[in-house]
C-alpha angles and dihedrals in degrees: 000000000000093000142349119249115229123157090212093057107128096051118112092246132019137187123215127198141148116033095354090054092049091048095050100040106026100034103028097024095217118184140206107291093030117132117228126189118226137182130188093201089224095091137025097254130111112208126211115210130186121215111234104160134031125187132176095271106013143025136207127224134187127219112249102163145005127198130183102232120167115193111182139123117262096241125071113214126185116200119199106199128189106231117265131170107318089227090061089049094049090054092050102045098080091056093048092047093049090047087056106249108171102203141002122202113193119204138179108249123192090263096043113112104245093211089069109105120190122223102209093180089057091047092051090052089053089050094048091054089048092052091049089057100043098034098239111161093221141019132242112280112237133210138170125212128182104229145356088261089063088047093054092046095050099037106031095163096057123126123217130226114226138120107308143141087228097095121217086221088069092050105056093148092070110132100180131027136180119222124187133229128244108314092027122237127340119245088252092053093047089059089065095059125080124222094238090056096048119092133183142178132245096268137098092203125111108239128207113244093251092048091052092050093053095044093049091046092050094047094048099042112026 
């Protein structure tokens, strides 16, 4: 773990308990005088704290240093992802966060199951854990829209991923891209896309939605 997430990081003194306490003192066996790095993920600083008191269920630390340290990829990519099973999204989020995706907008496509409800708070916890592991100084920004029409109104310059001879490899400057759910896009939705804004990859295979998202993120960022 590259740092510990704590919303209160930046205060002169902090207290840790619960899972953070167990991690630091049961797993890592930290002692008085040890230095621990924290982030609050609301600013770009990494905070160094020294442990000065350890009790049976909590511990206290004092701030000894703060340093602005931005760890992000250079390119900002916005993925607009038609809603699929939330469990599928949960499995994919750490990979997308570690690749460096800047933002994900989820939307209900014609083929999305409308009974799928997204738990943004749970998603953010997954992303926080991912950033703690990879060192990223932020997490993916998340948004939900109700339909493709809302997407096209809000993000008019977006490309779309579908079968196309226009390769994504020749369009590395893409900043925002729409990816469908299982079953792809409906005929009605396809009518809303233009040929010049549609990109594909060199494959005749039909990809699962989560596979497409990861491939596109890697091709456009890494």
